[in-house]
C-alpha positions, 0 to 999 in steps of 0.5 A, a space after each residue: 499500500 502506498 503512503 498517499 493511500 495511507 494518508 487519511 486526514 492531512 496535518 502539519 507532517 504533510 506540510 512544506 510551507 510553515 507560514 505559521 513561523 515565518 508569516 511569507 506564504 500562504 497556508 495550505 487548505 488543510 492547514 491546522 492553524 486555520 482549522 484549529 479546534 477552538 475548544 481544544 485551543 483555547 484548553 491548551 492556551 489556559 494551561 500556560 496561566 499555571 504557574 509551573 507551565 509559565 515559568 517553564 515555558 518563559 524559561 525555554 524561550 529566554 535559553 532558546 533567545 539568549 543561546 541561539 546556536 551558541 549552546 550545545 544540548 549540555 549547556 542548554 539543560 544547564 542553562 534551563 535549569 538555572 532559569 526554573 530554579 532547579 538545584 538537583 538534577 536526576 539522571 535517569 541513564 542506560 547502563 550502556 551510556 553510564 560513563 556518558 552520564 557520569 561525564 554529564 554528572 562531572 559537568 553539572 556538579 562543576 556548574 554548582 548542580 547536586 546530581 542523583 542519578 539511577 542506572 536502568 537495571 538498578 535492583 537487578 530484577 529478572 524479565 520473568 518476574 514481569 512477564 517479558 518472554 524467555 526469549 528476550 533473556 538473549 540479550 540479558 537477564 535483568 529487565 529494564 526498571 524505567 519505573 524504578 528510576 522515575 520512582 527514585 528520582 521522585 524519591 530523591 525530590 529532584 528539580 529536573 530529570 534528564 534522561 540519558 539513551 534510555 530504549 524506546 518505550 522504556 522512555 516513554 514509561 519514564 516520562 510516564 512516572 516521573 514527578 518532576 519535569 523531564 528532559 533528554 540529553 541522549 535519544 538511543 540509536 545503537 546503529 547510529 551512534 545515538 544520532 537517530 536523525 542520520 536516517 532521515 537525513 539518509 532516507 533517500 540514499 544510505 537508509 532508503 529501505 526505510 521508506 520501502 
């Protein structure tokens, strides 16, 4: 089945105009900006009146403006943490990136932050204990435990949490149970050296197979 046949409802993903950003072109017929559900829009905008949401949004905008194309992701995370007054940073890390997380923690500590981290295998819990199929033991007996990671950082009362390389799906559960605001330092991609956007940049060449 072609991609065209699968498109049942057009959205921003089908747009190349981006008039909502530069305001120098015309909106496409299916544009969400000109066809917004006004009730949903009002609900969303009302959320920015909540104190934490307002504080977070202003802080993010300031970091973007003040350090645009100047700061690395690591520097931006620290700048954002300072803007929201976060003093204790939690790191939820994959054990496979523990070295990188130790480096991240060292950098953050050098900048005056308190850091508390927990690895995905903490607790050394067998996969079988939660009903994961036995075949999955082929890459290790113990489960990744993102909910435990979130609960431990909640217990540690972190002000801001940072994900470092949690697996697809495990990161979803961490975000779901984290009480503190969460951002991501590293997105796991074992094949591409944790640079998943490379598959998108090469989708018309080396990774053309992804379009098949």
